[in-house]
C-alpha positions in Angstrom: 96.8 177.7 108.2 99.3 180.7 108.6 100.8 179.0 111.4 101.1 175.6 109.4 102.7 177.6 106.7 105.4 178.9 109.3 105.9 175.3 110.5 106.4 173.9 107.0 109.0 176.6 106.2 110.7 176.0 109.5 110.3 179.7 110.5 108.1 179.2 113.7 107.5 181.8 116.3 109.6 181.6 119.5 107.4 180.8 122.5 108.0 182.4 125.9 106.9 179.5 128.1 107.4 181.4 131.3 105.2 184.3 130.2 102.6 181.9 128.8 102.4 179.8 132.0 101.6 183.1 133.9 98.9 184.1 131.4 97.3 180.7 131.3 97.3 180.5 135.2 93.9 182.6 134.9 92.1 180.4 132.5 92.0 179.3 128.8 90.7 181.0 125.7 91.7 178.9 122.7 91.1 180.0 119.2 90.2 176.5 117.9 89.6 173.0 118.9 91.3 170.1 117.1 90.3 166.5 116.9 93.5 164.7 116.2 95.1 161.2 116.0 97.1 160.0 119.1 100.1 159.3 116.9 103.3 160.4 118.4 104.5 162.1 115.0 101.8 164.7 115.0 101.6 167.5 117.6 98.8 170.0 116.5 100.3 172.8 118.5 103.6 172.5 116.5 101.9 171.8 113.4 99.8 175.1 113.5 102.7 176.9 115.3 100.5 177.8 118.3 101.2 178.6 121.9 100.0 176.8 124.8 96.3 177.7 125.3 95.7 178.4 121.7 94.2 175.1 120.9 91.9 172.8 122.6 93.2 169.4 121.4 91.5 165.9 121.8 93.3 162.9 120.6 92.2 159.3 119.9 94.0 156.9 117.5 92.2 157.3 114.2 90.7 160.6 115.1 87.1 159.4 115.2 84.2 160.5 117.2 83.1 158.6 120.4 81.2 159.9 123.5 84.4 161.0 125.3 85.7 163.1 122.2 82.2 164.5 121.5 81.8 165.6 125.2 85.2 167.2 125.1 84.4 169.1 121.9 81.0 170.1 123.2 82.9 171.6 126.2 85.1 173.6 123.9 82.2 175.0 121.9 79.6 175.5 124.7 82.0 176.8 127.6 85.2 178.0 125.7 83.4 179.4 122.7 85.9 178.2 120.1 84.8 179.2 116.7 86.4 176.4 114.7 86.9 172.7 115.1 89.5 171.0 112.9 89.4 167.4 112.4 93.0 166.4 111.7 93.8 163.1 110.1 97.2 162.3 108.9 98.9 160.1 106.2 100.2 156.7 107.2 97.7 156.4 110.0 98.1 153.0 111.8 94.6 153.0 113.2 93.2 153.6 109.7 95.5 150.9 108.3 94.1 148.6 110.9 90.6 149.1 109.7 91.8 148.7 106.1 93.2 145.4 107.1 89.9 144.4 108.7 88.0 145.2 105.6 90.4 143.6 103.1 92.0 140.7 104.9 89.6 140.0 107.9 92.4 141.0 110.4 91.6 140.9 114.1 93.5 142.7 116.9 94.0 142.0 120.6 92.4 143.9 123.4 90.6 147.1 122.6 92.6 147.7 119.5 89.8 145.8 117.6 87.3 148.5 118.7 89.4 151.2 117.2 89.6 149.6 113.7 85.8 148.8 114.1 84.9 152.3 114.7 86.8 153.4 111.5 85.5 150.5 109.4 82.6 152.4 107.9 84.8 155.0 106.4 86.8 152.2 104.7 83.8 150.4 103.5 82.4 153.6 101.9 85.5 153.9 99.6 86.8 150.2 99.3 86.9 149.2 95.6 86.9 152.8 94.4 90.4 153.9 95.4 93.9 152.9 94.0 95.4 154.1 97.3 92.9 152.7 99.8 94.7 153.8 102.9 95.0 157.5 101.6 91.5 157.5 100.5 90.2 155.8 103.8 92.3 158.5 105.9 90.5 161.3 104.0 87.0 159.6 104.3 87.5 159.0 107.9 88.1 162.8 108.4 85.0 163.6 106.3 83.1 161.2 108.3 84.1 162.5 111.6 83.3 166.1 110.4 79.7 164.8 109.6 79.6 163.0 112.8 80.3 166.2 114.8 77.5 168.0 112.9 74.9 165.2 113.4 75.6 163.8 116.8 75.5 166.9 119.0 72.8 169.4 119.4 75.3 171.8 121.1 77.6 171.6 118.0 74.5 171.8 115.5 73.2 174.9 117.2 76.5 176.7 117.4 77.1 175.9 113.7 73.6 177.0 112.6 73.9 180.3 114.6 77.2 181.0 112.6 79.3 180.8 115.7 81.3 177.5 114.7 82.8 176.2 111.6 84.1 172.6 111.3 86.8 171.8 108.9 88.9 168.7 108.0 92.4 168.4 107.0 95.2 165.8 106.5 98.6 166.3 107.8 101.5 165.2 105.6 104.2 163.5 107.7 107.0 164.2 104.9 106.3 168.0 104.8 104.3 169.0 107.7 101.8 170.6 105.5 98.1 170.3 106.3 95.9 169.9 103.3 92.2 170.9 103.9 89.6 168.6 102.4 86.1 168.9 101.5 
């Protein structure tokens, strides 16, 4: 969060890419894993003012858990020993908006886009009818649900969390400011 504060203020650290490349040639030792959205406007490395090698980032539109994402994050926990996973949603998320449109208007999408919306639909349905800002509430609920899914769908992650070696948190990136708000 200190890195995010630097990013928001515009006072980020200068990164020496040549030196980083040399150091990373021997392996990786990230201090956190991030499950983020594939949206091109959000780059977790920038948002947390981190250097290459600091974050183990998995990205999928809508930042939800599927088998590939789960396997990647299990690798980060079991092999790289990351002590924290951040599930990072963002405002104005198109994938969550697609799920909102499925839930409220019966929208359908071509190709595999429908499967993305369908995967997020349970989060939308949990808060539909309760929120004045359905998209914003669905984005936050989707983050919460992804945190719970990480905690319940993986024995590797459950064991690390139970042993006190792992913490999982959720946050929402604000496009207008760059600030990440942690959520319960």
